[in-house]
C-alpha positions in Angstrom: 287.6 -11.6 87.9 285.3 -13.9 90.0 283.3 -16.8 88.6 280.1 -14.8 88.8 281.6 -11.9 87.0 282.9 -14.2 84.3 279.4 -15.7 84.0 277.9 -12.2 83.7 280.3 -11.3 80.9 279.6 -14.6 79.1 275.8 -14.1 79.2 276.1 -10.5 78.1 278.3 -11.6 75.1 275.9 -14.4 74.3 273.0 -12.0 74.4 274.7 -9.4 72.2 276.0 -11.9 69.7 272.7 -13.5 69.0 270.4 -10.5 69.7 268.7 -12.6 72.4 267.1 -11.6 75.6 268.4 -13.9 78.4 266.3 -14.1 81.6 266.8 -16.2 84.8 263.5 -17.2 86.3 263.4 -17.9 90.0 260.6 -20.3 90.9 261.7 -21.0 94.5 263.5 -17.9 95.9 267.0 -19.4 95.7 268.3 -16.7 93.3 267.2 -13.8 95.5 268.7 -15.2 98.7 272.3 -14.7 97.7 273.1 -11.0 97.4 276.3 -11.7 95.5 274.6 -13.9 92.9 271.7 -11.5 92.5 273.9 -8.5 92.0 276.1 -10.3 89.4 273.1 -11.6 87.5 270.4 -8.9 88.1 270.8 -7.8 84.5 269.0 -11.0 83.6 266.2 -10.9 86.1 263.5 -9.3 83.7 262.5 -9.3 80.1 263.4 -5.8 78.8 262.7 -6.2 75.1 260.8 -3.0 73.9 257.9 -5.1 72.6 257.6 -6.9 76.0 257.9 -3.7 78.0 255.1 -2.1 76.0 252.9 -5.1 76.2 253.3 -5.3 80.0 252.3 -1.6 80.3 248.8 -3.0 80.1 248.0 -4.2 83.6 245.9 -7.2 82.6 248.6 -8.3 80.2 251.1 -8.0 83.0 248.9 -10.4 85.0 248.9 -12.8 82.1 252.7 -12.6 81.9 252.9 -13.6 85.6 250.5 -16.4 84.9 253.1 -17.8 82.5 255.5 -18.5 85.3 253.6 -21.5 87.0 252.9 -22.8 83.5 256.6 -22.7 82.7 257.4 -24.4 86.0 254.9 -27.1 85.3 256.4 -27.7 81.8 259.9 -27.8 83.3 258.8 -30.2 86.0 257.2 -32.4 83.3 260.0 -32.5 80.7 263.0 -31.9 83.0 264.9 -30.9 79.8 265.3 -27.9 77.5 262.3 -27.0 75.4 261.0 -24.1 73.3 257.8 -22.3 72.5 255.9 -19.1 72.2 254.7 -17.0 75.2 251.2 -15.6 75.3 252.4 -12.4 73.6 253.9 -14.2 70.6 257.7 -14.1 71.5 259.7 -17.3 70.9 262.2 -18.5 73.4 264.1 -21.6 74.6 263.6 -22.7 78.2 266.5 -24.4 80.1 265.3 -25.8 83.6 267.5 -25.2 86.6 267.1 -28.5 88.6 268.5 -29.6 91.9 267.8 -33.2 92.5 264.0 -33.5 92.4 263.3 -29.8 92.7 263.0 -27.3 89.8 264.5 -24.2 91.2 264.1 -22.0 88.2 264.8 -21.7 84.4 267.0 -19.8 82.0 265.1 -18.4 79.0 267.0 -17.5 75.8 265.5 -15.7 72.8 262.5 -13.4 73.0 262.5 -13.6 69.2 259.8 -12.5 66.8 258.5 -14.9 64.1 256.5 -14.8 60.9 255.0 -18.1 61.9 253.6 -17.0 65.3 250.5 -19.0 66.3 247.3 -17.1 65.4 246.1 -16.9 69.0 249.4 -15.4 70.1 250.5 -12.9 67.5 250.3 -9.1 67.9 246.9 -9.0 66.2 245.4 -11.2 68.8 247.2 -9.4 71.6 245.9 -6.0 70.4 242.4 -7.4 70.1 242.6 -8.9 73.6 244.1 -5.8 75.2 242.3 -3.0 73.3 244.1 -0.2 75.2 247.3 -1.1 73.3 248.0 0.8 70.1 247.9 -1.6 67.2 250.4 0.3 65.0 252.9 0.7 67.8 252.5 -2.9 68.7 253.1 -4.0 65.1 256.2 -1.8 64.7 257.7 -3.0 68.0 257.1 -6.6 67.2 258.6 -6.4 63.7 261.6 -4.5 65.1 262.4 -7.4 67.5 265.1 -9.8 66.3 263.7 -12.7 64.2 264.4 -16.3 65.1 267.9 -16.9 63.8 267.7 -19.8 61.4 271.4 -19.7 60.3 273.0 -20.7 63.6 273.5 -24.0 65.3 271.5 -23.8 68.6 272.8 -27.0 70.2 276.2 -25.6 71.4 274.4 -22.5 72.8 271.8 -24.6 74.6 274.5 -26.9 76.0 276.4 -24.0 77.5 273.1 -22.7 79.1 272.5 -26.2 80.5 276.0 -26.1 82.0 275.2 -22.7 83.6 271.9 -24.1 84.8 273.8 -26.9 86.6 276.1 -24.3 88.2 273.2 -22.2 89.4 271.5 -25.4 90.8 274.6 -26.1 92.8 274.5 -22.6 94.2 270.9 -23.3 95.1 272.0 -26.2 97.2 273.5 -23.7 99.7 270.3 -21.8 100.4 266.8 -22.5 101.6 264.2 -23.2 99.0 261.4 -20.8 100.0 258.7 -22.3 97.9 257.8 -25.9 97.2 257.5 -26.3 93.4 254.7 -28.8 93.6 252.7 -26.5 95.8 253.4 -23.6 93.5 252.0 -25.4 90.5 248.8 -26.2 92.4 248.3 -22.7 93.7 245.7 -20.4 91.9 247.3 -17.6 90.0 248.8 -15.0 92.3 247.6 -11.4 92.2 250.0 -8.9 90.6 250.0 -6.9 93.9 251.2 -10.0 95.9 254.0 -10.6 93.4 255.0 -6.9 93.6 255.1 -6.8 97.4 257.1 -10.0 97.7 259.7 -8.7 95.3 259.8 -5.2 96.9 260.3 -6.6 100.4 263.0 -9.0 99.1 264.9 -6.1 97.5 264.7 -4.0 100.7 266.0 -6.9 102.8 268.9 -7.6 100.5 270.0 -3.9 100.3 268.9 -2.8 103.8 272.3 -1.4 104.8 272.8 0.5 101.5 271.2 3.5 100.0 267.8 2.4 98.7 266.0 4.5 96.1 262.4 4.0 95.0 263.7 3.9 91.4 265.8 0.9 92.2 262.9 -1.0 93.8 260.7 -0.1 90.8 263.3 -1.4 88.3 263.8 -4.6 90.4 260.0 -5.2 90.4 259.5 -4.1 86.8 256.9 -1.4 87.8 256.7 2.4 87.6 257.9 4.4 90.6 254.3 5.8 91.1 252.9 2.2 91.2 255.6 1.2 93.7 255.0 4.2 96.0 251.2 3.9 95.9 250.8 0.2 96.3 253.6 -0.3 98.9 251.9 2.2 101.1 248.5 0.5 100.5 249.8 -3.0 101.2 252.1 -2.2 104.2 250.3 0.7 105.8 253.3 3.0 105.6 255.6 4.6 103.0 258.8 2.9 101.9 261.1 5.3 103.8 259.3 4.7 107.1 259.4 0.9 106.5 263.1 0.9 105.8 263.8 3.1 108.8 261.9 0.7 111.1 263.8 -2.3 109.8 267.1 -0.5 110.2 266.3 0.6 113.8 265.4 -3.1 114.6 268.8 -4.2 113.4 270.5 -1.4 115.2 268.9 -2.5 118.5 270.7 -5.8 118.2 274.0 -4.1 117.7 273.4 -1.8 120.7 272.6 -4.7 123.0 275.2 -7.2 121.8 278.2 -5.3 120.6 280.7 -2.7 121.8 280.5 -0.7 118.6 280.0 3.0 119.0 276.6 4.5 118.1 278.1 6.3 115.2 279.5 3.0 113.9 276.2 1.2 114.3 274.4 4.1 112.6 276.6 3.6 109.5 276.5 -0.2 109.6 272.7 -0.3 109.4 272.5 2.2 106.5 272.0 5.7 108.1 274.3 8.2 106.5 273.8 10.8 109.2 274.2 10.1 112.9 271.8 12.8 114.1 269.1 11.6 111.7 269.6 8.0 113.0 269.2 9.3 116.6 266.1 11.3 115.7 264.4 8.3 114.0 265.4 6.0 116.9 263.9 8.4 119.5 260.7 8.9 117.5 260.1 5.2 117.2 261.2 4.1 120.7 260.8 7.2 122.8 264.4 7.3 124.0 267.7 7.9 122.2 270.1 5.1 121.3 272.5 5.8 124.1 269.7 5.6 126.7 268.4 2.4 125.1 271.8 0.8 125.4 272.3 1.9 129.0 268.8 0.8 130.1 268.6 -2.6 128.4 272.2 -3.9 128.0 
């Protein structure tokens, strides 16, 4: 078992034992650059508590959830140590910053607990009043069904273990390019939900380009419905997801054709096409000549 697999097992056990939702927030892009790291820890990339899922079914509330990220980053940058609090929807959690030198790369959140002492402006009554499309009775039941803040356990050892994991992830972050400057991110106006979606969708496609990519997988990664993904990707990029993926794969295959001695069948498989004839058809439709002619003419 690798270190990352052991870490996945430990976080899963910790989550199950304390009925907690564990989420790894990536403020800078380091987490998504390492395919091995992301695949091992993708279980912890989103809040999936039933209450949170229902609250975020409201589009405006989803925007407000995204707005919590720069606020969390600002707090992590200010305190540079573990802290706790309620999110805008009334869920309680602990926040453990992931820090590399002067840069806050991300954070580990632990909890997503309900509480009888939720601040009045953040409880489910306030949420339902603010987002009146949500059903009050359903919201109340879901919130009350979420695990309560455990008062009978000693949190310090748990938080120390999460701080150790944060250090480990920060060291991994040392190996990759930080794609966002945290100070710049704090000062930016709130990003539109569509921008966040597109960034995540393109990142997923890039990481899994040579594998079979389903729209359901992209939707799960981005925490949106498949219909939202299909509609808004086409709107933002100007083509559907399949066409975009095929174009990227053809671009990668062109490099193999010109710089390697691999057969066309091997290249087709390497870049993610399961069928050689389909690869040839797509290549010809995009470039006007088949792969063999492209190699002969431009090598």
